[in-house]
C-alpha positions as CSV (number, residue, x, y, z in Angstrom):
1,M,2.1,-12.6,-24.5
2,P,5.4,-10.6,-24.2
3,R,8.7,-12.5,-24.4
4,V,10.1,-12.6,-20.8
5,I,13.7,-13.3,-20.0
6,A,15.4,-13.9,-16.7
7,L,18.2,-11.7,-15.6
8,E,20.8,-14.5,-15.6
9,D,19.9,-15.4,-19.2
10,A,19.9,-11.8,-20.3
11,L,23.4,-11.3,-18.9
12,Q,24.6,-14.3,-20.9
13,L,23.5,-12.8,-24.2
14,D,26.0,-11.4,-26.7
15,N,26.2,-7.6,-26.3
16,P,22.6,-7.0,-25.4
17,I,20.9,-3.6,-25.5
18,F,19.1,-2.8,-22.2
19,I,16.4,-0.1,-22.5
20,D,15.1,1.5,-19.3
21,M,11.5,2.7,-19.4
22,R,11.5,4.3,-16.0
23,S,11.5,8.0,-15.3
24,P,14.7,10.0,-15.6
25,C,14.9,10.4,-11.8
26,E,14.7,6.6,-11.4
27,Y,17.3,6.1,-14.1
28,R,19.8,8.5,-12.5
29,Q,19.4,6.8,-9.1
30,G,20.4,3.4,-10.5
31,C,20.4,1.6,-13.8
32,I,22.0,-1.4,-15.5
33,P,25.3,-0.1,-16.8
34,G,25.1,1.0,-20.4
35,A,21.3,1.0,-20.4
36,I,19.5,3.5,-22.7
37,S,16.9,5.7,-21.0
38,L,13.6,5.9,-22.9
39,P,11.1,6.9,-20.2
40,L,7.4,6.3,-20.7
41,L,6.7,9.1,-18.1
42,D,8.9,12.0,-17.2
43,D,9.4,12.8,-13.5
44,A,6.5,15.2,-13.2
45,E,4.2,12.8,-15.1
46,R,5.2,9.9,-12.9
47,C,4.6,11.9,-9.8
48,A,1.1,12.9,-11.0
49,V,0.1,9.3,-11.9
50,G,1.4,8.2,-8.5
51,T,-0.7,10.8,-6.7
52,T,-3.8,9.7,-8.6
53,Y,-3.0,6.0,-7.7
54,R,-2.8,6.9,-4.0
55,T,-5.6,9.3,-3.7
56,V,-8.2,8.1,-6.3
57,G,-7.4,4.6,-7.3
58,P,-5.4,2.3,-9.6
59,E,-7.9,2.3,-12.5
60,Q,-7.9,6.1,-12.7
61,A,-4.1,6.1,-12.5
62,K,-3.9,3.6,-15.3
63,Q,-6.2,5.7,-17.5
64,Q,-4.2,8.8,-16.7
65,G,-1.0,7.1,-17.6
66,L,-2.4,5.7,-20.8
67,S,-3.5,9.3,-21.8
68,I,0.0,10.6,-21.2
69,V,1.8,7.8,-23.0
70,A,-0.4,7.4,-26.0
71,G,1.1,10.4,-27.9
72,K,4.7,9.2,-27.1
73,L,4.3,5.6,-28.4
74,P,5.1,6.1,-32.1
75,E,8.4,7.8,-31.4
76,L,9.3,5.3,-28.6
77,V,8.5,2.3,-30.9
78,S,10.6,3.9,-33.7
79,Q,13.6,4.3,-31.5
80,I,13.4,0.8,-30.2
81,R,13.0,-0.6,-33.7
82,A,16.2,1.2,-34.7
83,H,18.0,-0.6,-31.8
84,C,16.6,-3.9,-32.9
85,R,17.8,-3.4,-36.4
86,T,21.4,-3.5,-35.1
87,G,21.0,-7.3,-34.7
88,R,21.7,-7.1,-31.0
89,P,19.2,-8.5,-28.5
90,V,17.0,-5.8,-27.0
91,I,15.8,-6.1,-23.4
92,I,13.2,-3.7,-22.0
93,Y,12.9,-3.2,-18.2
94,C,11.2,-1.0,-15.7
95,W,11.3,-1.1,-11.8
96,R,9.9,-4.6,-11.1
97,G,9.2,-6.0,-14.6
98,G,5.7,-4.8,-14.3
99,M,3.2,-2.7,-16.3
100,R,5.6,-0.3,-18.0
101,S,7.9,-2.9,-19.6
102,K,5.1,-5.4,-20.2
103,S,3.0,-2.9,-22.1
104,V,5.8,-1.7,-24.2
105,V,7.0,-5.3,-25.1
106,T,3.4,-6.2,-25.9
107,I,3.1,-3.3,-28.4
108,L,6.4,-4.2,-29.9
109,E,5.3,-7.8,-30.4
110,L,2.2,-6.5,-32.2
111,M,4.5,-4.5,-34.5
112,D,6.7,-7.6,-35.1
113,I,9.6,-6.0,-33.4
114,P,11.6,-8.6,-31.4
115,A,12.4,-7.6,-27.8
116,F,12.4,-9.2,-24.4
117,Q,10.8,-8.0,-21.1
118,L,13.3,-8.4,-18.2
119,A,11.7,-10.5,-15.4
120,G,11.9,-8.6,-12.1
121,G,13.1,-5.4,-13.7
122,Y,15.8,-3.2,-12.3
123,K,15.0,-4.5,-8.8
124,A,16.1,-7.9,-9.8
125,Y,19.4,-6.5,-11.1
126,R,20.0,-4.5,-8.0
127,T,19.5,-7.7,-5.9
128,Y,21.9,-9.6,-8.2
129,V,24.6,-6.9,-7.8
130,L,24.4,-6.9,-4.0
131,E,24.4,-10.7,-3.8
132,R,27.3,-11.0,-6.1
133,L,29.4,-8.5,-4.2
134,A,28.6,-10.2,-0.9
135,A,29.7,-13.6,-2.2
136,F,32.5,-12.4,-4.5
137,R,35.8,-14.3,-4.2
138,L,38.6,-11.9,-5.1
139,R,41.5,-13.8,-6.6
140,P,44.1,-11.1,-7.5
141,T,46.4,-9.5,-4.9
142,V,45.3,-5.9,-4.3
143,V,48.2,-3.5,-4.6
144,V,47.4,-0.2,-2.8
145,L,49.1,3.1,-3.6
146,S,49.3,5.0,-0.4
147,G,50.7,8.4,0.4
148,S,49.9,11.9,1.6
149,T,47.4,14.2,-0.1
150,G,48.9,15.7,-3.3
151,V,51.6,13.1,-4.0
152,G,50.0,12.2,-7.4
153,K,48.5,8.8,-6.7
154,T,45.6,9.4,-9.2
155,A,48.0,10.6,-11.9
156,M,50.1,7.5,-11.4
157,L,47.0,5.2,-11.6
158,K,46.3,6.7,-15.0
159,R,49.8,6.1,-16.2
160,L,49.7,2.5,-15.0
161,E,46.4,2.0,-16.8
162,Q,47.8,3.5,-20.0
163,A,50.6,0.9,-19.6
164,G,48.0,-1.9,-19.8
165,L,48.1,-2.8,-16.1
166,P,44.9,-3.8,-14.2
167,V,43.8,-0.7,-12.4
168,I,40.5,0.3,-10.7
169,D,40.2,4.0,-10.1
170,L,37.7,4.0,-7.2
171,E,37.4,7.7,-7.0
172,A,36.5,7.9,-10.7
173,L,33.8,5.3,-10.2
174,A,32.5,7.2,-7.2
175,N,32.9,10.6,-8.9
176,H,34.5,11.9,-5.7
177,R,38.0,12.5,-4.7
178,G,37.5,11.0,-1.2
179,S,38.2,14.2,0.9
180,V,36.3,17.2,2.3
181,F,37.0,19.0,-1.0
182,G,36.4,15.8,-3.0
183,Q,33.2,16.9,-4.8
184,I,34.3,20.3,-5.9
185,G,34.0,20.7,-9.7
186,L,32.9,17.1,-10.3
187,G,29.1,17.7,-10.4
188,R,26.7,15.0,-9.1
189,P,28.4,12.2,-7.1
190,Q,27.7,8.7,-8.1
191,T,24.8,6.9,-6.4
192,A,25.5,3.8,-4.4
193,Q,23.4,1.7,-6.8
194,N,25.5,2.7,-9.8
195,F,28.8,2.6,-8.0
196,D,28.1,-1.0,-6.8
197,A,27.2,-2.1,-10.4
198,L,30.2,-0.5,-12.0
199,L,32.6,-1.9,-9.3
200,L,31.2,-5.4,-9.7
201,M,31.8,-5.1,-13.5
202,E,35.4,-4.1,-12.9
203,L,36.1,-6.7,-10.3
204,S,34.7,-9.4,-12.5
205,R,36.6,-8.2,-15.5
206,L,39.9,-8.2,-13.7
207,N,39.4,-11.3,-11.4
208,D,41.8,-13.4,-13.5
209,Q,44.7,-11.0,-13.2
210,P,47.6,-11.6,-10.8
211,F,47.0,-8.2,-9.1
212,I,44.7,-5.1,-9.1
213,V,46.1,-1.7,-8.4
214,V,43.9,0.8,-6.4
215,E,44.5,4.0,-4.5
216,C,44.3,3.8,-0.7
217,E,40.8,4.7,0.4
218,S,38.8,4.5,3.6
219,K,35.7,2.3,3.6
220,R,33.6,5.3,2.5
221,I,34.3,7.5,-0.6
222,G,31.9,10.4,-0.6
223,N,28.5,8.8,-0.2
224,V,29.3,5.3,-1.4
225,Y,30.9,2.4,0.5
226,L,33.4,-0.2,-0.6
227,P,32.2,-3.8,-0.4
228,E,33.8,-5.9,2.3
229,V,35.6,-8.2,-0.1
230,L,37.6,-5.3,-1.7
231,Y,38.2,-3.5,1.6
232,Q,39.6,-6.6,3.2
233,G,41.7,-7.2,0.1
234,M,43.1,-3.8,0.4
235,Q,44.0,-4.3,4.0
236,Q,45.7,-7.6,3.3
237,G,47.4,-6.7,0.0
238,K,50.6,-5.1,-1.0
239,K,51.2,-1.5,0.0
240,V,53.3,1.0,-1.9
241,L,54.1,4.3,-0.2
242,V,54.4,7.3,-2.5
243,R,56.2,10.3,-1.2
244,A,56.8,13.9,-2.3
245,G,57.7,17.2,-0.6
246,V,55.2,19.6,0.6
247,E,55.8,22.3,-2.1
248,T,55.5,19.6,-4.8
249,R,52.2,18.5,-3.3
250,V,51.0,22.1,-3.0
251,S,51.7,22.7,-6.7
252,R,50.0,19.5,-7.8
253,L,46.8,20.2,-5.8
254,I,46.7,23.7,-7.2
255,D,46.9,22.3,-10.7
256,E,44.2,19.7,-10.0
257,Y,41.8,22.4,-8.5
258,V,43.0,25.1,-11.0
259,D,39.5,26.5,-11.6
260,I,38.3,26.8,-8.0
261,E,38.8,30.5,-7.7
262,D,36.8,31.4,-10.8
263,N,34.2,28.6,-10.9
264,H,33.8,27.0,-7.5
265,R,34.3,29.7,-4.9
266,E,31.2,29.1,-2.9
267,E,31.8,25.3,-2.8
268,T,35.4,25.9,-1.7
269,I,34.4,28.4,1.0
270,S,31.8,26.0,2.4
271,S,34.4,23.2,2.5
272,I,36.9,25.3,4.3
273,A,34.3,26.5,6.8
274,A,33.4,22.8,7.5
275,L,36.8,22.3,9.0
276,A,36.1,24.5,11.9
277,K,35.4,21.6,14.3
278,R,38.9,20.1,13.6
279,L,41.0,23.2,13.0
280,G,39.2,25.6,15.3
281,K,37.3,28.7,14.4
282,A,40.3,31.1,14.5
283,R,42.4,28.9,12.2
284,T,39.5,28.4,9.8
285,D,38.8,32.1,9.7
286,Q,42.5,32.7,8.8
287,L,42.1,30.2,5.9
288,L,39.0,31.9,4.7
289,E,40.6,35.3,4.8
290,A,43.7,34.0,2.9
291,F,41.4,32.4,0.2
292,A,39.4,35.6,-0.2
293,A,42.7,37.5,-0.7
294,G,43.8,35.1,-3.4
295,R,46.6,33.5,-1.4
296,V,45.6,30.0,-2.6
297,R,49.1,28.5,-2.2
298,E,49.1,29.5,1.4
299,V,45.7,28.0,2.0
300,V,46.7,24.7,0.3
301,R,50.0,24.4,2.2
302,T,48.2,25.0,5.6
303,L,45.5,22.4,4.7
304,L,48.2,19.9,4.0
305,T,50.4,20.6,7.1
306,D,47.6,21.3,9.6
307,Y,44.8,19.0,8.4
308,Y,45.5,16.3,5.8
309,D,49.0,15.2,7.0
310,P,48.0,14.7,10.6
311,L,44.8,13.1,9.6
312,Y,46.4,10.4,7.4
313,G,49.8,10.1,9.2
314,Y,51.9,9.0,6.2
315,E,54.6,11.6,7.0
316,Q,55.4,9.8,10.2
317,A,54.6,6.2,9.0
318,A,57.2,3.5,9.6
319,P,58.8,2.4,6.3
320,S,58.5,-1.2,7.5
321,A,54.7,-1.0,7.1
322,F,55.1,-0.9,3.3
323,D,56.3,-3.3,0.7
324,R,57.8,-0.6,-1.5
325,I,58.5,3.1,-1.1
326,V,58.6,5.3,-4.2
327,E,59.8,8.9,-4.3
328,A,57.5,10.9,-6.6
329,E,59.0,14.3,-7.2
330,D,58.9,13.1,-10.8
331,I,55.6,11.4,-11.5
332,D,56.8,9.7,-14.7
333,R,59.9,8.2,-13.1
334,A,57.8,7.1,-10.0
335,S,55.3,5.5,-12.3
336,S,58.0,3.6,-14.1
337,E,59.4,2.4,-10.8
338,I,56.0,1.1,-9.7
339,I,55.6,-0.6,-13.1
340,E,58.9,-2.4,-12.5
341,Y,57.7,-3.5,-9.0
342,L,54.4,-4.7,-10.4
343,N,56.2,-6.8,-13.1
344,T,58.0,-8.6,-10.3
345,L,54.6,-9.5,-8.8
346,R,53.4,-10.7,-12.2
347,G,56.5,-12.9,-12.5
């Protein structure tokens, strides 16, 4: 019989290696952070076996799956053996702790290769993440960096993190900048399953700190959502307003999106066109014409003054709404000022 381990026990092990036997598509949709993908079936093979299961029957599907997997087993076993030789505990999982992980662990046992089968599979882990987030008690004060688009909040977060301060870059976890142009140049956005798991790890890691610094975000970042415990912590925490002039912000945004003209023209054009409902067709057409003519600075300035600034309202915000206001024409100096403020909170 394969050795089975409960998720709670697996997470208590010292530096375990999780191996995901599901198809690449399943793995991309959601996995245990750091898990190694060693699929028994690729996406096409999984689809074919699933079709056989539905249209012919389970026995025929099992036979088809066995025929596909048989030639792959020697290499899979060799790779898993190499991981076991590191001395770290190895845990095999599939979707529900069913046939895929059970069959592999059974074969490993016959080969005297020590490995565990994860009870409940990835489904058990996903349930664990959602339950932990729902019941999470956030102890640190959340310090929120607020400010108009382009002031340099993300750059400041990186400087704070480099200084050893507790920071969670929510946009990096979501792989999305949190705006209508937020996905340009970043590739595939993070799935909700992986975002939740990564965020839970960060919250747990930093929960003994006196504060956590984040950038101001809405409840939704791209296609993922902040858990209620963090969102409420952001509403109730300390707020730092970061300010910079329009031309400074234009220059920073152009630097951030420096390759849009050469490598992401179609994505950018589509994003500008999507603003027609808010800016009107005539204004949007003017922006598209300016972009086509290479007048990128004009486009960025107009987007700031006509779209982003009215949308977020920081330019007219009352200073009394914030615990600290930092001028950020010089990002290094502004970051130092924020670090000094955070040190007062630590004290």
